[in-house]
C-alpha positions in Angstrom: -2.9 -82.9 35.1 -3.8 -81.5 31.6 -6.1 -83.1 29.0 -4.6 -84.5 25.8 -1.0 -83.1 25.9 1.4 -84.9 23.8 4.8 -84.7 24.8 5.8 -83.7 21.1 3.9 -80.5 21.4 5.3 -79.5 25.0 8.9 -80.0 23.3 8.0 -78.0 20.1 6.7 -75.1 22.3 10.4 -74.5 23.5 11.4 -73.7 19.9 10.1 -70.1 20.2 6.3 -70.8 19.7 5.5 -69.6 23.2 6.9 -69.2 26.7 5.7 -71.6 29.4 7.7 -70.4 32.3 6.1 -72.4 35.0 6.4 -75.5 33.2 10.0 -74.8 32.8 10.4 -74.0 36.5 9.1 -77.7 37.3 11.4 -78.9 34.7 14.4 -77.2 36.3 13.3 -78.5 39.5 12.8 -82.1 38.7 12.7 -84.8 36.2 11.3 -84.9 32.8 10.4 -88.2 31.4 11.2 -87.7 27.5 9.4 -91.2 26.9 6.3 -91.6 29.0 3.8 -93.8 27.2 0.3 -93.8 28.0 -1.1 -97.3 28.0 -4.4 -96.7 26.3 -4.8 -93.3 24.5 -8.3 -92.5 25.7 -9.4 -90.6 28.9 -11.2 -92.9 31.1 -9.1 -95.9 30.5 -5.9 -93.7 31.1 -7.2 -92.2 34.0 -8.5 -95.3 35.6 -4.8 -96.7 35.2 -3.7 -93.8 37.1 -5.9 -94.2 40.1 -5.6 -97.6 40.3 -2.2 -98.7 38.9 -3.7 -101.3 36.8 -3.6 -101.8 33.2 -6.9 -101.4 31.1 -7.5 -105.4 31.3 -6.7 -105.2 35.0 -9.4 -102.6 35.9 -11.6 -103.4 32.9 -12.2 -99.8 31.8 -11.3 -100.5 27.9 -12.8 -97.2 26.6 -14.9 -94.2 27.5 -18.2 -96.0 27.9 -16.9 -97.9 30.9 -17.2 -96.9 34.6 -14.5 -97.6 36.9 -15.4 -100.1 39.7 -15.2 -97.9 43.0 -14.6 -101.0 44.8 -11.0 -101.1 43.3 -8.4 -99.6 45.5 -7.3 -96.4 44.4 -4.3 -94.4 45.7 -6.4 -91.4 46.4 -8.6 -93.6 49.0 -5.4 -95.0 50.4 -4.2 -91.5 51.2 -7.5 -90.5 52.4 -7.8 -93.8 54.8 -4.3 -92.9 56.2 -5.0 -89.3 57.1 -4.5 -87.2 54.3 -7.1 -84.6 53.0 -8.0 -85.2 49.4 -9.6 -83.2 46.8 -10.7 -83.4 43.2 -11.0 -80.2 41.0 -11.7 -80.4 37.2 -11.9 -83.3 35.1 -11.5 -86.9 37.0 -13.6 -88.8 34.3 -13.8 -92.3 36.0 -17.4 -92.2 34.9 -18.7 -91.9 31.4 -20.0 -88.4 30.5 -23.4 -89.9 29.2 -23.9 -91.3 32.9 -24.6 -88.0 34.2 -23.5 -84.4 34.7 -22.9 -84.6 38.5 -20.6 -87.4 38.9 -19.8 -88.6 42.4 -16.2 -89.0 42.8 -15.9 -89.1 46.8 -16.5 -92.8 46.7 -13.1 -93.2 45.1 -11.4 -91.5 47.8 -11.9 -87.8 47.5 -13.0 -85.6 50.6 -13.7 -82.6 48.6 -14.8 -82.3 44.9 -15.5 -79.5 42.5 -16.0 -81.3 39.0 -16.2 -80.1 35.7 -15.8 -82.1 32.6 -15.7 -82.3 28.7 -19.6 -82.3 29.0 -19.7 -78.9 30.7 -22.7 -79.2 32.6 -22.9 -79.7 36.4 -21.4 -77.3 38.9 -19.4 -74.9 36.7 -22.2 -74.4 34.5 -24.4 -73.6 37.5 -21.9 -71.4 39.0 -21.8 -69.4 35.6 -25.7 -69.1 35.8 -25.6 -68.0 39.4 -22.6 -65.6 39.2 -22.2 -64.7 35.7 -25.7 -64.9 34.0 -24.5 -62.3 31.4 -22.3 -65.0 29.9 -24.8 -67.9 30.4 -26.0 -68.1 26.9 -22.4 -67.8 25.4 -21.4 -70.7 27.9 -24.2 -72.8 26.4 -23.0 -72.4 23.1 -19.6 -73.9 24.0 -21.5 -77.4 25.1 -20.9 -79.7 22.3 -22.0 -83.2 23.6 -25.4 -82.1 23.5 -27.0 -85.5 23.0 -26.2 -86.4 26.8 -29.5 -87.5 28.2 -29.3 -85.4 31.3 -29.4 -82.2 29.3 -33.0 -82.9 28.3 -34.0 -83.1 32.1 -31.3 -80.6 33.7 -31.7 -79.6 37.2 -35.1 -78.2 38.2 -36.4 -80.4 35.1 -35.5 -77.9 32.5 -35.0 -79.0 29.1 -31.5 -77.5 28.4 -30.9 -79.8 25.4 -33.1 -78.0 23.0 -32.0 -74.4 24.0 -28.3 -75.6 23.6 -29.0 -76.9 20.2 -30.7 -73.8 19.1 -28.2 -71.5 20.3 -25.2 -73.7 18.6 -27.0 -73.6 15.6 -27.2 -69.9 15.3 -24.1 -69.1 17.0 -21.3 -67.1 15.2 -18.1 -68.3 16.3 -16.2 -65.7 14.3 -15.0 -62.1 15.6 -13.2 -59.3 13.6 -10.1 -60.5 15.5 -10.6 -64.0 14.7 -12.6 -64.4 11.3 -11.6 -67.8 10.6 -13.0 -69.5 13.9 -15.2 -72.5 13.9 -17.2 -74.7 16.5 -14.1 -76.5 16.8 -11.6 -73.9 17.3 -12.3 -70.5 18.5 -11.5 -67.7 21.0 -13.5 -68.1 24.2 -16.9 -65.9 23.9 -16.8 -65.0 27.6 -14.1 -63.6 29.9 -11.2 -65.6 31.0 -12.3 -65.5 34.5 -15.5 -67.4 33.6 -13.8 -70.3 32.0 -13.5 -73.8 33.3 -9.8 -73.3 33.7 -10.0 -70.7 35.9 -12.9 -72.0 38.1 -10.7 -75.2 38.5 -7.7 -73.1 39.7 -9.8 -71.2 41.9 -11.2 -74.3 43.7 -7.8 -76.0 43.9 -6.2 -72.7 45.6 -9.1 -72.7 48.2 -8.6 -76.2 49.0 -5.1 -75.6 49.7 -5.7 -72.4 51.9 -8.2 -74.4 53.9 -6.1 -77.4 54.5 -4.0 -77.0 57.7 -0.3 -76.6 57.0 0.7 -79.6 59.3 -1.9 -82.0 57.3 -0.7 -84.0 54.6 -3.0 -83.2 51.4 -3.3 -84.6 47.9 -4.8 -82.2 45.4 -6.1 -83.8 41.9 -5.9 -80.5 39.7 -7.0 -81.7 36.4 -7.9 -79.2 33.5 -10.3 -80.0 30.5 -8.0 -78.1 28.3 -6.3 -78.4 25.9 -8.5 -80.9 24.7 -10.8 -80.1 21.6 -12.6 -78.0 20.8 -9.6 -75.7 21.0 -10.8 -72.7 22.8 -8.2 -70.4 24.5 -8.6 -66.7 25.8 -8.3 -64.3 22.9 -5.4 -62.5 24.8 -3.2 -66.0 24.7 -4.4 -66.5 21.1 -2.9 -63.0 20.3 0.5 -64.2 21.8 1.0 -67.0 19.3 2.5 -66.2 16.0 1.1 -68.4 13.3 4.4 -68.2 11.3 6.2 -70.0 14.2 3.7 -73.1 13.8 5.3 -76.3 12.4 3.3 -77.9 9.4 1.7 -81.1 10.3 3.3 -84.3 9.4 2.0 -85.8 6.2 -0.5 -88.7 6.0 1.9 -91.3 4.7 -0.4 -94.1 4.9 -2.5 -92.6 1.8 0.5 -93.8 -0.5 1.5 -96.9 1.6 0.8 -100.2 -0.4 1.3 -102.0 3.3 -0.9 -99.7 5.5 -3.1 -101.6 7.6 -6.6 -102.0 6.3 -7.7 -99.8 9.0 -6.6 -97.0 7.0 -8.4 -98.0 3.7 -11.6 -95.6 2.9 -10.3 -93.1 5.4 -9.5 -89.6 4.0 -7.0 -87.5 5.8 -8.8 -84.5 7.7 -7.7 -81.1 6.4 -8.7 -78.6 9.0 -7.1 -75.3 9.3 -4.1 -76.7 11.2 -2.7 -73.2 11.7 -6.0 -72.3 13.5 -6.4 -75.3 15.8 -2.4 -75.4 16.6 -2.6 -71.7 17.4 -5.3 -72.4 19.9 -3.8 -75.4 21.3 -0.5 -73.5 22.1 -2.5 -70.2 23.4 -4.1 -72.9 25.8 -0.9 -74.4 27.0 0.2 -70.6 27.7 -3.0 -70.3 29.7 -2.3 -73.6 31.6 0.9 -72.6 32.4 -0.3 -69.5 34.2 -2.6 -71.7 36.4 0.4 -73.8 37.3 2.1 -70.7 38.2 -0.7 -69.8 40.7 -0.2 -73.2 42.3 3.3 -73.3 42.6 3.5 -69.5 44.1 0.6 -70.3 46.7 2.9 -73.5 47.7 5.8 -71.3 48.1 3.8 -68.7 50.0 2.5 -71.1 52.5 5.9 -72.8 52.8 4.3 -76.1 51.5 6.8 -76.2 48.7 9.7 -77.7 50.4 7.8 -81.0 51.4 5.5 -81.1 48.3 5.7 -83.5 45.3 4.3 -82.4 42.1 3.3 -84.6 39.3 2.8 -82.7 35.9 1.4 -85.0 33.4 -1.4 -85.7 30.8 -3.4 -89.0 30.0 -2.9 -89.0 26.4 -1.9 -86.9 23.4 -3.3 -85.3 20.3 -2.4 -85.5 16.7 -3.4 -82.0 15.7 -3.5 -83.0 12.1 -0.4 -84.9 12.0 -0.7 -87.9 9.7 -4.0 -86.4 8.6 -5.4 -86.9 11.9 -7.0 -84.8 14.9 -7.7 -86.7 18.3 -6.1 -89.6 19.5 -7.4 -93.3 20.2 -6.4 -96.3 17.9 -3.7 -94.0 15.7 -0.7 -95.0 17.7 1.5 -92.2 16.3 4.1 -90.4 18.7 1.8 -87.3 19.2 -1.1 -89.7 20.3 0.8 -92.1 22.8 3.8 -90.0 24.1 2.8 -88.0 26.9 4.1 -85.2 29.1 5.4 -86.1 32.5 7.5 -84.2 35.0 8.0 -84.9 38.7 9.6 -82.8 41.4 10.1 -83.2 45.1 12.1 -83.6 48.1 15.3 -85.7 47.6 14.8 -85.8 43.8 17.1 -85.0 41.1 16.7 -81.6 39.7 16.9 -80.5 36.1 17.3 -84.2 35.0 15.9 -85.5 31.5 15.1 -89.3 32.1 15.0 -91.3 28.6 13.8 -94.7 30.3 10.6 -95.9 28.9 8.0 -95.3 31.6 4.0 -96.1 31.5 1.2 -94.5 33.4 1.1 -97.5 35.6 4.0 -96.4 37.3 2.4 -93.3 38.6 0.1 -95.1 41.2 3.1 -96.9 43.1 5.1 -93.8 43.1 2.6 -91.9 44.8 2.4 -94.9 47.4 5.8 -94.7 47.7 5.8 -91.0 48.5 3.3 -91.5 51.0 4.6 -94.8 52.4 1.7 -96.4 51.8 0.5 -99.6 50.2 -3.0 -101.2 49.2 -4.5 -103.7 50.9 -3.0 -107.3 50.5 -4.8 -109.4 47.9 -7.4 -111.5 49.4 -5.9 -115.4 50.0 -7.9 -118.1 51.6 -7.0 -121.9 52.1 -3.8 -124.0 52.2 -3.3 -124.1 48.6 -1.5 -121.1 47.3 1.8 -121.0 49.4 2.6 -117.3 49.2 1.9 -115.0 52.1 -0.9 -112.5 51.2 1.5 -109.5 51.9 3.9 -111.0 49.3 1.2 -111.4 46.5 2.0 -109.1 43.5 -0.6 -106.4 43.1 0.5 -103.9 40.5 1.9 -104.2 37.1 4.2 -101.1 37.3 7.1 -99.9 39.3 7.5 -96.6 41.1 9.1 -93.7 39.2 11.1 -92.5 42.2 14.2 -94.3 42.1 14.5 -92.9 38.4 13.7 -89.5 39.6 16.6 -89.9 42.2 18.9 -90.6 39.2 19.3 -94.2 39.9 20.0 -96.7 37.0 17.9 -99.7 37.2 19.2 -102.8 35.3 15.8 -104.4 35.5 13.6 -101.5 34.2 11.7 -102.3 31.1 12.9 -102.0 27.5 9.7 -101.8 25.8 6.2 -100.2 26.7 2.8 -101.5 25.6 -0.2 -99.7 24.6 -3.6 -100.8 23.4 -6.9 -99.4 21.9 -10.1 -101.4 22.0 -12.4 -99.3 19.7 -13.1 -95.6 19.6 -16.5 -94.8 21.0 -17.8 -94.4 17.2 -16.7 -98.2 16.5 -17.5 -101.8 17.5 -14.9 -103.2 14.9 -12.2 -105.3 16.6 -10.0 -104.3 13.5 -9.6 -100.9 15.3 -8.1 -102.8 18.3 -4.4 -101.4 17.7 -1.9 -103.3 19.9 1.4 -101.5 19.9 4.9 -102.0 21.3 7.3 -99.2 21.7 11.2 -99.6 22.3 13.9 -96.9 22.3 14.0 -97.5 18.7 10.9 -98.8 17.1 7.2 -98.7 17.2 5.4 -101.8 16.0 1.4 -101.9 16.0 -0.7 -104.5 14.9 -4.4 -104.0 13.8 -6.0 -107.7 14.1 -6.4 -109.2 10.8 -5.5 -106.2 9.0 -1.7 -105.8 9.1 0.4 -103.4 10.9 3.0 -100.6 11.1 6.6 -100.6 11.7 8.7 -97.4 12.1 12.2 -97.1 13.0 12.0 -93.9 15.3 15.9 -93.3 15.2 16.2 -93.0 11.4 12.4 -91.9 11.0 11.3 -89.9 13.8 8.4 -88.5 11.8 7.2 -92.1 11.1 6.9 -91.7 7.5 8.2 -95.2 6.2 6.3 -98.3 7.2 8.8 -101.0 7.4 6.4 -103.5 8.0 6.7 -105.6 4.7 10.7 -104.7 4.4 12.8 -107.8 4.1 15.6 -106.1 5.7 13.5 -105.8 8.8 11.7 -108.9 9.1 13.8 -110.3 11.9 13.2 -107.3 13.7 9.4 -107.5 13.2 9.5 -111.1 14.2 11.4 -110.1 17.5 9.0 -107.3 18.2 5.9 -109.5 17.4 7.1 -112.1 20.2 7.8 -109.2 22.6 4.2 -107.7 22.0 2.6 -111.1 22.4 4.4 -111.4 25.8 3.3 -107.9 27.0 -0.3 -108.4 25.9 -0.3 -111.6 27.9 1.0 -110.0 30.8 -1.9 -107.1 30.5 -3.7 -109.3 33.2 -0.7 -109.8 35.4 -1.0 -109.6 38.4 -4.6 -111.1 38.6 -7.2 -108.6 38.8 -9.2 -107.7 42.0 -12.4 -107.3 40.0 -14.9 -109.7 41.6 -12.2 -111.5 43.4 -13.3 -113.4 46.5 -9.8 -114.8 47.4 -7.0 -116.4 45.6 -5.9 -120.1 46.5 -9.6 -121.1 47.2 -10.1 -124.8 46.2 
């Protein structure tokens, strides 16, 4: 798993920007999904959906300030309870960063954990201090969420908060090689082998080496990169020719008289787009190298023939498209369409699947792989005339039939995604609600209007058709479909605080 990788950028990388041989290795050996849609384009919410198979409203994690209830079933715990050895390495983010720098993910179903997340504090930072003390100050300079309270009373009650702020205030991000670097995009100021990325890979490889070959195991290998700030090793940045980078898609909403009020008063960001895009693609190359190490070890161990691999991201990154960086409630293509590749025994190789899939489909796929299921929904009393094992549990469907090349007549024809404020806002006008079909993307901002794009005629989403009379009937049909999808966000009924169904 990589963080903040839009399908768009993986596709564009193949136009000559950079070589990603190991991702290509996966694509040639499995199924690539060209229309994988994140259901809520922000970290905690999307990752909670992956773990539980539930929608944002089903598991209750609407944005990054929420913690996933550890009492909800996760596929990791189901695997663990059926005899699998489970491990989490890197960024899990089922807990908010402001909740602490040493999150405990064992309770979600992991036997082994080595965690390092966006906040950078915790196990990796302590390892740097112990094993690479000469680089400790440079690592402290890269810690951007300095207001996390635990930094003020770090391990052994040290106040790292003031020290980090002082270091960052005076830190020079530029180098003779990269004179345009900024705190938001820079070459790593320490060796590659000290990076979070390499540390995550090291622990994942150790886990695979330590797990007996005859024991089934689940490795959750989850990288912080290429999430901003964009900071790749210098050697990889050198491999990206800035002249190969595409220019950002224009901020069409600036001149759109029908743009939702959400956009009014905003100013398009104008970062050095070549700088951030060069670092972003350099990070992809570095991550591809990590993937290669995992694939090579699986082959050496002989595990590759009975191993399923899911390569995916939680959400995208706009990278200055439409005048924005980041993700969240700006539901353009680079925000909501994510990378997804699945390989494994009995699955079709080299296949591209254009069906609309969502992150809700990952959990049932993993359960099918392991021939497992969640515990039945609790039922009590004579009132509900449905057997407990027949009660619906998950809103998604397993991806495996699609990966086998099967054509499913009842597969979805529309995907939903919803945003419930960014962490910087409490305005319900930011609650973007979107329906995406194979041809259209229609988004409503409550009481503020909407956006409608014909993706076949306008793939860059430059002409908002929401007020075009020729598209009135289409908009009305999409509006009705979107209303249905919004209603179904709490179907099946959530397990949160549920005692039993059918109780009188």
